N, C-alpha and C positions, 0 to 999 in steps of 0.2 A: 159512275155510281157503282158501289160495291154490291155484289150479289153472292149469297152463299148457296152453293150447289151441294145438297146433302144426298149422299149416295146410299141407297137402301138395297139390300140383297136378302133373299131367304137363305136359310142354312144350307140348302142343297147347292146353291151357286156361290157360296162364300169364297171359294178358291178358284172359281171358273176363269177369272181374269188375272193373269200374272202381273205382279208388281211392276215388272219391266215395261209392260204395255201402258200401265197407268202413268209411270214415270216419264215415258216418252211423250205422252200426250201433255202431261204437266210441263215438260221442257218446251214443247212447241208453244204452249200458252205463255210461258215465261219469256221465250224469245220474242214474242209479239208484244210483250209488255202488259199482258192482261191477267197474269197469274199473280196473286198476292200471297197465297199460301195453299198448301194441299197436304193432306196426311191421311193414311189409312188408319183404321182403328182395329184393336184386338177384338176377338169375338165377344158377344154379349155376356158370356159366362164369366168374364173378367170385370164386368161393370159393378159399380156400387152407386146406389141412389141415395142422395142426402136430402132429408126434409127437416125443416125447422118449424116447429109449431109451439106457440106460447113460450118461446125462448129455449125450448128443448130440441136438441139435435138427435135425429133418429137416422140410422143407417140401414139400408136394405141391400141384400145381394141381388144383383141383376139389374136390368134396364128399368127405366121409368114406366114403360108400357110394354105389355106382352103382345107382340104382333107377329105375323108370319114373316114380314120383311123387317130386317134389323138395320140400324144405322151402321154402315160399314166404313165411312170416311167422308171427307169433304174437300171441296175446292172453293176457295175464296177468290173471286175474280173481279176485275174492274171492267165493266161493260158500259157502253153508251146508253143502253136502254134494255128493257126486258127482252125484246126480240133478240138482241145480240147475246144476252145471257142464256136464253133458251137455245140458241145456236151452239154456244159453247157447251152447254149441258148435254146436248144431243151427241156431242163427240166424245164424252167421257166413256171410256171403254165398258165399265160395268153396266151402263144403261142398256146394253144388249141382254143382260141377264136379270136385271132388277128394275129400279126406277131412280130418278134423280129429281128431288124437290128443289125448285129454284125460289129463293126468297130474297127480297131486297134487304140490305142491312141498313138500319137506321142509326145515326150517330147518337152517342150519349150527349145530353145537354150539359155544357160546361159554361161557367161564368168567365169574365175577363181575366181572373187570376189563375184560371186553369182548374179550379175546383168544380166538382159536379154541382150543377144548378138544381 
């Protein structure tokens, strides 16, 4: 099953964990066949939030929500169950400085022709 591990850090710890450390952990997950994707994100001051209401698109500078901890990156993993996904998440280096939210990924429903159902 796929799980998304969302990495959150506060501004104080944004650079506390070097990319090389995260890349090494990602490579170990890839070597074991459990890593599907992983990427760090630029800081939240580069974010743009898009909202569509009544057919009108509105753009806002910054993240969707203002919180102390900000989304810093993600690891998309393949784990046999939530317990294994939590074990993987606990090894993500920035977990020592922030938090990692683990969420199961649900597939989009598609019909037999491959179109969304």
